[in-house]
Z-matrix of the N, CA and C atoms (Angstrom, degrees):
N
C 1 1.462
C 2 1.528 1 109.95
N 3 1.313 2 116.57 1 131.83
C 4 1.461 3 121.54 2 179.32
C 5 1.534 4 109.36 3 -93.65
N 6 1.339 5 115.40 4 119.26
C 7 1.467 6 121.64 5 -171.05
C 8 1.519 7 110.52 6 -116.96
N 9 1.330 8 116.36 7 131.35
C 10 1.461 9 121.86 8 170.51
C 11 1.529 10 108.01 9 -100.45
N 12 1.329 11 116.40 10 127.92
C 13 1.458 12 121.40 11 174.95
C 14 1.519 13 108.97 12 -105.53
N 15 1.341 14 115.57 13 129.69
C 16 1.466 15 122.26 14 175.88
C 17 1.519 16 107.70 15 -116.46
N 18 1.311 17 116.54 16 114.72
C 19 1.466 18 122.58 17 -179.20
C 20 1.530 19 107.44 18 -106.73
N 21 1.340 20 116.33 19 104.39
C 22 1.464 21 121.36 20 -173.79
C 23 1.520 22 109.99 21 -89.45
N 24 1.326 23 117.07 22 117.95
C 25 1.455 24 122.15 23 177.62
C 26 1.515 25 111.22 24 -119.80
N 27 1.327 26 115.88 25 170.27
C 28 1.454 27 120.84 26 -179.75
C 29 1.516 28 113.78 27 -73.23
N 30 1.338 29 117.21 28 -16.60
C 31 1.462 30 121.87 29 179.15
C 32 1.520 31 112.04 30 -108.83
N 33 1.338 32 115.94 31 -42.08
C 34 1.465 33 121.09 32 -179.15
C 35 1.526 34 110.86 33 -139.81
N 36 1.325 35 115.54 34 152.61
C 37 1.459 36 122.79 35 164.74
C 38 1.525 37 106.03 36 -101.08
N 39 1.338 38 116.45 37 123.47
C 40 1.463 39 121.00 38 -175.74
C 41 1.526 40 109.09 39 -110.36
N 42 1.321 41 116.52 40 136.48
C 43 1.466 42 120.88 41 -176.20
C 44 1.522 43 111.27 42 -131.59
N 45 1.335 44 115.16 43 145.96
C 46 1.459 45 121.52 44 176.92
C 47 1.522 46 108.89 45 -161.37
N 48 1.324 47 116.87 46 149.49
C 49 1.459 48 121.20 47 171.86
C 50 1.524 49 109.25 48 -110.99
N 51 1.330 50 115.58 49 162.97
C 52 1.468 51 119.73 50 179.25
C 53 1.516 52 112.47 51 -82.52
N 54 1.317 53 117.91 52 2.52
C 55 1.457 54 120.97 53 176.95
C 56 1.530 55 112.27 54 -119.97
N 57 1.330 56 116.57 55 14.57
C 58 1.473 57 122.25 56 176.70
C 59 1.526 58 108.83 57 -134.53
N 60 1.315 59 117.40 58 140.55
C 61 1.459 60 121.02 59 176.88
C 62 1.530 61 111.62 60 -78.31
N 63 1.324 62 116.26 61 -30.28
C 64 1.476 63 120.82 62 -174.48
C 65 1.523 64 111.43 63 -70.15
N 66 1.343 65 114.99 64 141.43
C 67 1.464 66 122.51 65 171.16
C 68 1.526 67 107.95 66 -116.51
N 69 1.323 68 117.47 67 142.81
C 70 1.456 69 120.60 68 -177.35
C 71 1.522 70 110.23 69 -126.20
N 72 1.337 71 115.28 70 148.64
C 73 1.464 72 122.18 71 179.42
C 74 1.524 73 110.32 72 -119.01
N 75 1.331 74 114.69 73 141.41
C 76 1.463 75 122.29 74 177.08
C 77 1.518 76 107.11 75 -126.60
N 78 1.329 77 119.95 76 124.41
C 79 1.473 78 120.63 77 179.44
C 80 1.526 79 111.48 78 -58.56
N 81 1.340 80 116.67 79 139.23
C 82 1.460 81 120.51 80 178.77
C 83 1.529 82 109.34 81 -114.05
N 84 1.336 83 118.66 82 -108.93
C 85 1.462 84 120.41 83 178.64
C 86 1.512 85 113.39 84 106.69
N 87 1.325 86 116.00 85 174.37
C 88 1.452 87 123.39 86 -170.72
C 89 1.512 88 116.54 87 -68.79
N 90 1.334 89 118.29 88 -8.42
C 91 1.461 90 120.98 89 -179.65
C 92 1.526 91 112.93 90 -110.28
N 93 1.324 92 117.14 91 1.75
C 94 1.467 93 120.53 92 -175.09
C 95 1.531 94 111.41 93 -66.19
N 96 1.332 95 116.70 94 125.00
C 97 1.458 96 122.89 95 176.33
C 98 1.534 97 109.05 96 -100.07
N 99 1.335 98 117.79 97 162.00
C 100 1.466 99 119.04 98 177.42
C 101 1.525 100 112.39 99 -62.32
N 102 1.323 101 117.53 100 -35.49
C 103 1.472 102 120.24 101 178.28
C 104 1.523 103 110.76 102 -61.51
N 105 1.345 104 116.60 103 -43.59
C 106 1.455 105 120.19 104 178.71
C 107 1.521 106 110.96 105 -65.85
N 108 1.327 107 116.31 106 -40.55
C 109 1.459 108 120.12 107 -179.99
C 110 1.524 109 110.74 108 -60.81
N 111 1.324 110 116.38 109 -48.09
C 112 1.458 111 120.54 110 -179.38
C 113 1.527 112 110.64 111 -60.99
N 114 1.320 113 116.49 112 -45.86
C 115 1.470 114 120.60 113 180.00
C 116 1.531 115 111.16 114 -58.74
N 117 1.333 116 116.48 115 -44.97
C 118 1.469 117 120.89 116 -179.02
C 119 1.525 118 111.26 117 -66.92
N 120 1.331 119 116.87 118 -42.06
C 121 1.456 120 119.74 119 -179.63
C 122 1.524 121 110.45 120 -64.69
N 123 1.331 122 117.75 121 -45.62
C 124 1.468 123 120.58 122 179.19
C 125 1.531 124 110.86 123 -59.44
N 126 1.328 125 115.68 124 -41.39
C 127 1.466 126 119.52 125 -179.88
C 128 1.523 127 111.75 126 -66.66
N 129 1.342 128 115.82 127 -39.96
C 130 1.471 129 120.26 128 -175.21
C 131 1.526 130 113.47 129 -82.45
N 132 1.331 131 117.54 130 -10.71
C 133 1.465 132 120.13 131 179.69
C 134 1.524 133 112.28 132 -120.68
N 135 1.313 134 117.17 133 18.78
C 136 1.478 135 120.63 134 -174.79
C 137 1.531 136 112.31 135 -65.08
N 138 1.339 137 117.35 136 -19.41
C 139 1.461 138 120.83 137 178.97
C 140 1.526 139 112.04 138 -97.98
N 141 1.320 140 118.46 139 6.50
C 142 1.466 141 122.88 140 178.31
C 143 1.529 142 110.27 141 -103.99
N 144 1.333 143 115.44 142 151.81
C 145 1.466 144 121.41 143 173.92
C 146 1.525 145 109.09 144 -105.83
N 147 1.337 146 116.33 145 132.33
C 148 1.465 147 120.60 146 175.37
C 149 1.515 148 108.72 147 -157.18
N 150 1.336 149 114.81 148 149.49
C 151 1.464 150 121.56 149 -176.21
C 152 1.526 151 112.68 150 -104.57
N 153 1.334 152 116.17 151 -32.73
C 154 1.462 153 121.67 152 -177.35
C 155 1.526 154 108.51 153 -136.66
N 156 1.351 155 116.42 154 165.89
C 157 1.462 156 120.98 155 -175.14
C 158 1.524 157 110.19 156 -134.53
N 159 1.337 158 115.51 157 134.45
C 160 1.463 159 122.99 158 169.30
C 161 1.522 160 107.90 159 -107.09
N 162 1.332 161 116.37 160 132.93
C 163 1.469 162 120.81 161 179.25
C 164 1.519 163 109.49 162 -120.84
N 165 1.334 164 116.24 163 123.78
C 166 1.455 165 122.47 164 171.13
C 167 1.523 166 108.26 165 -95.22
N 168 1.334 167 116.53 166 116.85
C 169 1.461 168 122.02 167 -171.24
C 170 1.529 169 110.96 168 -116.56
N 171 1.354 170 118.02 169 134.65
C 172 1.466 171 121.13 170 -177.30
C 173 1.530 172 113.30 171 -81.98
N 174 1.321 173 116.20 172 65.91
C 175 1.453 174 121.82 173 -179.72
C 176 1.514 175 110.08 174 -171.46
N 177 1.308 176 116.49 175 -176.56
C 178 1.465 177 121.60 176 -176.54
C 179 1.527 178 110.03 177 -79.03
N 180 1.341 179 115.77 178 128.16
C 181 1.453 180 123.10 179 176.36
C 182 1.525 181 107.95 180 -119.28
N 183 1.327 182 117.23 181 129.67
C 184 1.455 183 121.48 182 174.29
C 185 1.522 184 109.02 183 -133.69
N 186 1.338 185 114.80 184 128.05
C 187 1.464 186 121.38 185 -179.55
C 188 1.524 187 111.49 186 50.85
N 189 1.325 188 115.12 187 41.60
C 190 1.452 189 121.37 188 175.83
C 191 1.503 190 115.95 189 75.79
N 192 1.351 191 117.27 190 12.55
C 193 1.458 192 120.83 191 -178.87
C 194 1.524 193 111.27 192 -124.15
N 195 1.335 194 116.40 193 144.07
C 196 1.461 195 121.91 194 177.33
C 197 1.525 196 108.74 195 -73.14
N 198 1.330 197 115.91 196 127.73
C 199 1.468 198 121.23 197 -176.64
C 200 1.530 199 112.85 198 -106.12
N 201 1.332 200 118.47 199 -17.31
C 202 1.466 201 121.74 200 -178.44
C 203 1.520 202 110.21 201 -140.31
N 204 1.309 203 116.23 202 147.73
C 205 1.464 204 119.90 203 171.91
C 206 1.534 205 108.65 204 -69.74
N 207 1.330 206 118.33 205 143.41
C 208 1.462 207 120.49 206 -179.60
C 209 1.524 208 111.89 207 -68.34
N 210 1.341 209 116.06 208 149.50
C 211 1.458 210 121.38 209 -178.31
C 212 1.528 211 112.42 210 -76.33
N 213 1.344 212 116.92 211 -28.58
C 214 1.465 213 120.35 212 -170.14
C 215 1.527 214 113.89 213 -117.42
N 216 1.356 215 116.08 214 20.55
C 217 1.465 216 120.86 215 177.23
C 218 1.522 217 108.75 216 -131.46
N 219 1.343 218 116.79 217 -175.63
C 220 1.453 219 120.99 218 177.61
C 221 1.523 220 111.32 219 -77.57
N 222 1.333 221 116.19 220 -167.57
C 223 1.463 222 121.70 221 -176.47
C 224 1.530 223 111.61 222 -99.51
N 225 1.335 224 115.10 223 170.64
C 226 1.457 225 121.48 224 172.38
C 227 1.512 226 115.57 225 101.04
N 228 1.322 227 118.38 226 6.75
C 229 1.455 228 121.29 227 -175.22
C 230 1.527 229 113.08 228 -82.14
N 231 1.310 230 117.18 229 -27.30
C 232 1.465 231 122.14 230 -168.42
C 233 1.521 232 113.21 231 -57.57
N 234 1.307 233 117.99 232 -43.43
C 235 1.470 234 120.67 233 -175.68
C 236 1.529 235 112.48 234 -113.76
N 237 1.319 236 116.77 235 16.86
C 238 1.468 237 119.64 236 -174.62
C 239 1.530 238 110.79 237 -73.37
N 240 1.332 239 116.73 238 138.11
C 241 1.459 240 123.23 239 -178.49
C 242 1.533 241 109.17 240 -98.72
N 243 1.334 242 116.27 241 94.66
C 244 1.465 243 120.80 242 -177.34
C 245 1.525 244 111.83 243 -70.15
N 246 1.320 245 117.73 244 -35.17
C 247 1.467 246 119.71 245 -179.92
C 248 1.522 247 111.19 246 -63.90
N 249 1.335 248 116.24 247 -39.98
C 250 1.464 249 119.73 248 177.86
C 251 1.525 250 110.86 249 -67.34
N 252 1.334 251 116.34 250 -38.52
C 253 1.464 252 120.37 251 -177.20
C 254 1.529 253 111.80 252 -70.31
N 255 1.332 254 116.94 253 -44.13
C 256 1.463 255 120.76 254 -177.57
C 257 1.531 256 112.59 255 -88.00
N 258 1.360 257 115.69 256 -19.85
C 259 1.464 258 120.65 257 -175.81
C 260 1.532 259 111.26 258 59.33
N 261 1.333 260 114.90 259 38.52
C 262 1.470 261 122.69 260 178.13
C 263 1.528 262 108.50 261 -141.95
N 264 1.340 263 117.92 262 154.59
C 265 1.466 264 119.90 263 171.23
C 266 1.533 265 110.37 264 -61.92
N 267 1.335 266 116.13 265 139.05
C 268 1.463 267 122.37 266 -174.13
C 269 1.520 268 109.99 267 -125.59
N 270 1.339 269 116.53 268 141.23
C 271 1.465 270 121.75 269 165.18
C 272 1.523 271 108.05 270 -123.83
N 273 1.335 272 115.49 271 131.87
C 274 1.465 273 122.26 272 -178.55
C 275 1.521 274 110.26 273 -109.51
N 276 1.339 275 116.33 274 139.73
C 277 1.457 276 122.04 275 174.17
C 278 1.515 277 108.34 276 -147.81
N 279 1.316 278 117.10 277 148.22
C 280 1.455 279 119.92 278 172.11
C 281 1.532 280 109.33 279 -53.70
N 282 1.326 281 117.51 280 140.36
C 283 1.469 282 120.14 281 -173.76
C 284 1.526 283 112.59 282 -62.62
N 285 1.345 284 117.21 283 -39.62
C 286 1.470 285 119.87 284 177.58
C 287 1.523 286 110.47 285 -66.14
N 288 1.328 287 117.05 286 -39.00
C 289 1.460 288 120.77 287 178.17
C 290 1.526 289 111.13 288 -63.64
N 291 1.340 290 116.12 289 -38.62
C 292 1.462 291 120.13 290 179.72
C 293 1.523 292 111.00 291 -64.63
N 294 1.343 293 117.36 292 -42.55
C 295 1.455 294 119.17 293 178.72
C 296 1.524 295 110.79 294 -71.37
N 297 1.335 296 117.10 295 -33.18
C 298 1.460 297 120.07 296 175.58
C 299 1.520 298 110.54 297 -62.48
N 300 1.332 299 116.81 298 -44.26
C 301 1.461 300 121.29 299 178.19
C 302 1.521 301 110.89 300 -59.68
N 303 1.331 302 116.53 301 -42.34
C 304 1.459 303 120.02 302 178.96
C 305 1.517 304 113.32 303 -70.30
N 306 1.335 305 117.49 304 -22.49
C 307 1.462 306 122.62 305 -178.57
C 308 1.524 307 113.01 306 -87.92
N 309 1.329 308 116.55 307 -15.16
C 310 1.463 309 121.03 308 -167.62
C 311 1.525 310 113.39 309 -67.63
N 312 1.357 311 114.28 310 137.47
C 313 1.457 312 121.26 311 174.64
C 314 1.521 313 110.83 312 -116.37
N 315 1.348 314 116.21 313 -61.74
C 316 1.463 315 120.28 314 179.61
C 317 1.526 316 109.29 315 -164.25
N 318 1.338 317 115.96 316 169.61
C 319 1.456 318 120.86 317 176.68
C 320 1.519 319 112.90 318 67.76
N 321 1.343 320 114.95 319 -136.38
C 322 1.464 321 122.05 320 179.88
C 323 1.524 322 109.21 321 -114.33
N 324 1.319 323 116.41 322 119.76
C 325 1.466 324 122.92 323 179.59
C 326 1.523 325 109.82 324 -107.58
N 327 1.326 326 116.81 325 131.66
C 328 1.465 327 122.73 326 169.23
C 329 1.515 328 107.80 327 -104.85
N 330 1.320 329 116.44 328 125.53
C 331 1.469 330 121.37 329 177.72
C 332 1.520 331 109.54 330 -113.71
N 333 1.338 332 116.69 331 131.45
C 334 1.459 333 122.76 332 172.74
C 335 1.516 334 108.41 333 -124.86
N 336 1.323 335 116.73 334 125.10
C 337 1.455 336 122.00 335 -178.86
C 338 1.520 337 110.93 336 -101.93
N 339 1.316 338 116.42 337 109.94
C 340 1.463 339 122.33 338 -179.28
C 341 1.517 340 108.58 339 -92.61
N 342 1.327 341 116.06 340 95.49
C 343 1.452 342 120.80 341 -177.97
C 344 1.506 343 111.24 342 -136.07
N 345 1.335 344 116.36 343 -140.49
C 346 1.459 345 120.02 344 173.85
C 347 1.523 346 109.64 345 -57.92
N 348 1.327 347 116.21 346 -42.52
C 349 1.455 348 122.54 347 173.08
C 350 1.515 349 109.64 348 -114.35
N 351 1.332 350 116.46 349 -147.57
C 352 1.464 351 122.09 350 176.96
C 353 1.518 352 108.49 351 -132.64
N 354 1.318 353 116.27 352 111.67
C 355 1.450 354 120.95 353 176.57
C 356 1.518 355 110.67 354 -91.22
N 357 1.336 356 116.71 355 154.44
C 358 1.459 357 119.35 356 179.82
C 359 1.525 358 110.00 357 -154.05
N 360 1.339 359 114.80 358 144.00
C 361 1.464 360 120.98 359 177.18
C 362 1.517 361 108.58 360 -164.12
N 363 1.319 362 115.07 361 157.87
C 364 1.455 363 122.46 362 172.70
C 365 1.527 364 107.69 363 -122.15
N 366 1.324 365 116.05 364 142.92
C 367 1.460 366 120.92 365 167.37
C 368 1.524 367 106.12 366 -117.92
N 369 1.325 368 116.44 367 113.97
C 370 1.458 369 122.29 368 -176.94
C 371 1.523 370 109.48 369 -109.37
N 372 1.323 371 115.58 370 106.57
C 373 1.462 372 121.52 371 177.83
C 374 1.531 373 111.35 372 52.05
N 375 1.330 374 115.31 373 43.25
C 376 1.460 375 122.19 374 174.87
C 377 1.509 376 115.48 375 93.78
N 378 1.330 377 117.82 376 -9.46
C 379 1.462 378 121.15 377 -179.67
C 380 1.522 379 110.42 378 -101.03
N 381 1.328 380 116.97 379 125.08
C 382 1.463 381 121.63 380 -179.16
C 383 1.535 382 109.54 381 -80.52
N 384 1.338 383 115.27 382 128.51
C 385 1.466 384 121.79 383 177.29
C 386 1.529 385 107.92 384 -117.71
N 387 1.336 386 119.30 385 99.28
C 388 1.467 387 120.89 386 178.96
C 389 1.532 388 110.22 387 -65.18
N 390 1.332 389 116.44 388 146.66
C 391 1.461 390 121.61 389 177.19
C 392 1.523 391 109.32 390 -137.45
N 393 1.314 392 115.55 391 158.42
C 394 1.465 393 122.11 392 177.08
C 395 1.528 394 108.16 393 -127.57
N 396 1.331 395 115.81 394 69.27
C 397 1.462 396 121.07 395 -178.17
C 398 1.525 397 112.35 396 -79.76
N 399 1.324 398 117.08 397 -19.10
C 400 1.466 399 121.83 398 -170.74
C 401 1.515 400 113.62 399 -55.85
N 402 1.326 401 117.38 400 -36.78
C 403 1.460 402 120.49 401 -170.54
C 404 1.528 403 113.05 402 -102.11
N 405 1.337 404 116.62 403 11.95
C 406 1.459 405 120.33 404 171.99
C 407 1.533 406 109.79 405 -76.79
N 408 1.311 407 116.54 406 153.69
C 409 1.465 408 121.84 407 -176.10
C 410 1.524 409 111.82 408 -64.98
N 411 1.333 410 114.79 409 138.18
C 412 1.462 411 122.12 410 176.06
C 413 1.517 412 108.00 411 -154.45
N 414 1.343 413 116.33 412 127.24
C 415 1.471 414 121.60 413 -178.96
C 416 1.532 415 110.34 414 53.23
N 417 1.343 416 117.20 415 -121.78
C 418 1.466 417 121.51 416 -179.02
C 419 1.528 418 112.37 417 -98.95
N 420 1.313 419 116.48 418 14.80
C 421 1.469 420 119.92 419 -179.21
C 422 1.508 421 110.51 420 -158.11
N 423 1.333 422 115.93 421 -125.37
C 424 1.461 423 122.47 422 178.87
C 425 1.525 424 109.16 423 -126.15
N 426 1.332 425 115.70 424 169.34
C 427 1.463 426 119.18 425 176.71
C 428 1.529 427 110.71 426 -57.43
N 429 1.334 428 117.51 427 -39.61
C 430 1.460 429 120.53 428 -179.41
C 431 1.528 430 111.96 429 -66.27
N 432 1.341 431 117.06 430 -33.51
C 433 1.463 432 120.46 431 178.66
C 434 1.525 433 112.09 432 -61.34
N 435 1.317 434 116.11 433 -26.05
C 436 1.465 435 120.09 434 -177.59
C 437 1.528 436 112.78 435 -102.53
N 438 1.329 437 117.76 436 -37.66
C 439 1.463 438 120.16 437 -175.97
C 440 1.521 439 113.39 438 -97.34
N 441 1.336 440 118.42 439 -15.56
C 442 1.458 441 121.38 440 177.95
C 443 1.516 442 111.99 441 -81.69
N 444 1.325 443 115.75 442 -174.66
C 445 1.463 444 121.93 443 -176.73
C 446 1.525 445 112.43 444 -59.75
N 447 1.331 446 116.64 445 -37.98
C 448 1.471 447 119.37 446 179.78
C 449 1.522 448 111.45 447 -59.96
N 450 1.316 449 116.26 448 -42.04
C 451 1.456 450 120.22 449 178.95
C 452 1.514 451 112.39 450 -66.41
N 453 1.312 452 116.07 451 -41.45
C 454 1.465 453 120.56 452 178.70
C 455 1.517 454 110.90 453 -61.23
N 456 1.331 455 116.80 454 -44.80
C 457 1.464 456 120.34 455 -178.98
C 458 1.534 457 111.53 456 -69.48
N 459 1.323 458 116.78 457 -34.64
C 460 1.460 459 120.28 458 -177.44
C 461 1.529 460 112.35 459 -75.80
N 462 1.322 461 116.55 460 -40.91
C 463 1.469 462 120.59 461 -171.55
C 464 1.521 463 113.78 462 -99.27
N 465 1.324 464 117.29 463 -23.91
C 466 1.454 465 119.96 464 -172.21
C 467 1.518 466 110.78 465 90.38
N 468 1.345 467 115.49 466 162.13
C 469 1.463 468 120.79 467 -171.97
C 470 1.535 469 113.14 468 -60.85
N 471 1.322 470 117.72 469 -43.88
C 472 1.467 471 120.55 470 -173.76
C 473 1.529 472 112.03 471 -63.75
N 474 1.338 473 116.76 472 -47.55
C 475 1.463 474 120.33 473 -179.63
C 476 1.529 475 110.61 474 -69.55
N 477 1.330 476 116.44 475 -38.63
C 478 1.474 477 121.57 476 176.57
C 479 1.521 478 110.11 477 -57.89
N 480 1.320 479 117.01 478 -44.56
C 481 1.463 480 120.89 479 -178.78
C 482 1.529 481 111.42 480 -64.21
N 483 1.329 482 117.76 481 -36.03
C 484 1.467 483 120.59 482 176.52
C 485 1.525 484 110.78 483 -60.00
N 486 1.329 485 116.13 484 -40.10
C 487 1.462 486 119.56 485 179.33
C 488 1.527 487 111.00 486 -70.84
N 489 1.322 488 117.88 487 -34.40
C 490 1.461 489 120.27 488 174.96
C 491 1.531 490 109.59 489 -58.64
N 492 1.328 491 116.99 490 -47.20
C 493 1.461 492 121.04 491 179.59
C 494 1.533 493 110.67 492 -61.63
N 495 1.330 494 116.29 493 -42.97
C 496 1.460 495 120.54 494 -178.43
C 497 1.523 496 111.53 495 -63.68
N 498 1.321 497 116.74 496 -45.66
C 499 1.460 498 120.98 497 -177.76
C 500 1.526 499 110.99 498 -69.37
N 501 1.321 500 117.84 499 -40.34
C 502 1.464 501 120.55 500 176.09
C 503 1.530 502 109.92 501 -58.02
N 504 1.331 503 116.72 502 -41.07
C 505 1.462 504 120.20 503 177.74
C 506 1.517 505 112.26 504 -62.23
N 507 1.315 506 117.19 505 -43.12
C 508 1.474 507 121.45 506 178.48
C 509 1.520 508 111.62 507 -62.11
N 510 1.328 509 116.16 508 -48.77
C 511 1.460 510 120.19 509 -176.72
C 512 1.538 511 111.28 510 -68.65
N 513 1.323 512 116.25 511 -34.76
C 514 1.461 513 119.87 512 178.04
C 515 1.524 514 110.64 513 -63.51
N 516 1.331 515 116.22 514 -41.70
C 517 1.465 516 120.26 515 178.39
C 518 1.530 517 111.48 516 -67.54
N 519 1.330 518 116.66 517 -32.15
C 520 1.466 519 120.55 518 -177.38
C 521 1.526 520 112.59 519 -79.11
N 522 1.343 521 117.58 520 -41.04
C 523 1.464 522 120.71 521 -171.01
C 524 1.530 523 114.17 522 -104.14
N 525 1.347 524 117.52 523 -11.60
C 526 1.464 525 122.74 524 177.74
C 527 1.529 526 112.75 525 50.64
N 528 1.327 527 118.00 526 51.73
C 529 1.467 528 119.78 527 -178.01
C 530 1.527 529 112.00 528 -74.24
N 531 1.327 530 115.23 529 155.89
C 532 1.462 531 121.39 530 172.40
C 533 1.524 532 111.07 531 -86.32
N 534 1.316 533 116.48 532 -19.34
C 535 1.458 534 122.52 533 -173.69
C 536 1.528 535 107.57 534 -151.35
N 537 1.322 536 117.21 535 140.71
C 538 1.463 537 121.79 536 177.21
C 539 1.519 538 108.57 537 -128.88
N 540 1.317 539 116.67 538 127.07
C 541 1.464 540 121.86 539 177.07
C 542 1.516 541 109.04 540 -114.33
N 543 1.329 542 115.88 541 128.54
C 544 1.461 543 122.85 542 174.66
C 545 1.519 544 107.20 543 -104.43
N 546 1.332 545 116.08 544 108.15
C 547 1.453 546 121.12 545 -178.74
C 548 1.513 547 111.00 546 -114.28
N 549 1.324 548 115.99 547 -160.57
C 550 1.458 549 120.17 548 -177.40
C 551 1.516 550 111.51 549 84.94
N 552 1.316 551 115.35 550 158.24
C 553 1.454 552 121.00 551 -173.75
C 554 1.512 553 115.45 552 -63.73
N 555 1.355 554 117.53 553 -25.94
C 556 1.459 555 120.27 554 -177.12
C 557 1.529 556 113.23 555 -87.70
N 558 1.334 557 117.75 556 -8.72
C 559 1.465 558 119.69 557 -179.60
C 560 1.530 559 111.64 558 -62.58
N 561 1.327 560 116.18 559 -26.78
C 562 1.464 561 118.95 560 -179.79
C 563 1.524 562 112.46 561 -69.98
N 564 1.329 563 117.94 562 -10.95
C 565 1.463 564 121.61 563 178.25
C 566 1.518 565 112.54 564 -83.06
N 567 1.326 566 117.70 565 -9.54
C 568 1.457 567 120.73 566 178.28
C 569 1.526 568 110.15 567 -69.14
N 570 1.318 569 116.38 568 128.68
C 571 1.464 570 120.60 569 176.69
C 572 1.520 571 111.83 570 -89.52
N 573 1.323 572 116.65 571 -16.84
C 574 1.459 573 123.30 572 173.20
C 575 1.518 574 108.03 573 -136.82
N 576 1.330 575 115.99 574 157.00
C 577 1.456 576 121.70 575 -179.67
C 578 1.527 577 108.39 576 -115.25
N 579 1.331 578 118.61 577 129.75
C 580 1.470 579 119.91 578 177.22
C 581 1.525 580 111.69 579 -56.72
N 582 1.328 581 115.97 580 150.13
C 583 1.461 582 121.28 581 -179.88
C 584 1.522 583 110.72 582 -56.73
N 585 1.315 584 115.92 583 135.35
C 586 1.458 585 121.31 584 178.04
C 587 1.514 586 114.62 585 84.09
N 588 1.333 587 116.99 586 4.45
C 589 1.471 588 121.22 587 -178.19
C 590 1.527 589 111.25 588 -107.24
N 591 1.308 590 115.20 589 158.99
C 592 1.462 591 122.33 590 167.53
C 593 1.516 592 108.03 591 -137.99
N 594 1.329 593 115.83 592 157.16
C 595 1.452 594 120.40 593 -178.40
C 596 1.524 595 110.89 594 -86.08
N 597 1.323 596 116.16 595 139.28
C 598 1.451 597 121.49 596 173.18
C 599 1.518 598 110.57 597 -92.23
N 600 1.319 599 115.91 598 171.58
C 601 1.462 600 121.78 599 177.51
C 602 1.523 601 108.64 600 -139.33
N 603 1.317 602 116.00 601 164.60
C 604 1.468 603 119.75 602 176.02
C 605 1.527 604 111.64 603 -60.50
N 606 1.335 605 116.35 604 -26.83
C 607 1.461 606 119.48 605 178.02
C 608 1.526 607 110.95 606 -58.81
N 609 1.340 608 115.87 607 -34.67
C 610 1.462 609 119.55 608 179.94
C 611 1.523 610 111.56 609 -71.08
N 612 1.335 611 117.06 610 -31.69
C 613 1.465 612 120.02 611 174.73
C 614 1.524 613 109.94 612 -63.98
N 615 1.315 614 116.82 613 -43.07
C 616 1.461 615 120.01 614 177.62
C 617 1.531 616 110.53 615 -63.14
N 618 1.327 617 116.24 616 -41.98
C 619 1.458 618 120.13 617 179.09
C 620 1.530 619 110.60 618 -59.84
N 621 1.336 620 116.47 619 -39.70
C 622 1.457 621 120.18 620 175.81
C 623 1.521 622 111.81 621 -61.10
N 624 1.320 623 116.69 622 -41.32
C 625 1.463 624 120.87 623 177.59
C 626 1.509 625 112.38 624 -63.45
N 627 1.321 626 116.41 625 -37.84
C 628 1.467 627 119.62 626 177.30
C 629 1.534 628 110.26 627 -68.50
N 630 1.333 629 116.66 628 -39.85
C 631 1.473 630 120.55 629 -178.74
C 632 1.532 631 112.15 630 -67.17
N 633 1.322 632 116.94 631 -23.80
C 634 1.474 633 119.70 632 179.60
C 635 1.532 634 111.91 633 -59.32
N 636 1.327 635 117.57 634 -25.98
C 637 1.454 636 121.28 635 -179.08
C 638 1.528 637 111.19 636 -99.86
N 639 1.346 638 116.91 637 5.08
C 640 1.460 639 120.48 638 -177.80
C 641 1.508 640 111.96 639 -85.27
């Protein structure tokens, strides 16, 4: 089966198929609508062959449906019909959950996505458990206010990294994971990695998208 994976982020939409080595990026941003996303993806993948599509979406997904509008994109996602737009079978998953699935090895995995916002998911013995930790209270705001892009820009890399270590410690004590993956585009800015963690990559997000059809 030829699978196209679409990983929707607040900065870029990333696409790859399981039968092509090349990965492509499409700029996104706070005004991106689903119609624009579909148009850009179709244009940027017109030379690729694929039969089905996996979409990693930065919001709440339940029973394969989008339940909330994304915080860092435009409007109109809640009731959008992706199957009608792409004319292909579609599977939807929260973007952090998709990368967690692609990162999973064994036991209990905690995934934190350090990007425009803060993604989070657990994979427990092969079962993906989506979470929305980003908007829970932390310090004078939320976890996302400190670990997301806004926190990085406000505090600078050194102070931001201290909060990453602090939050990883809190979540590790709460969830008792066997493995912790720090993914997302901003994870590469870490100069040190908290104990028990490893860095994720976009390749793992694609792997999660491929596994969705397995």
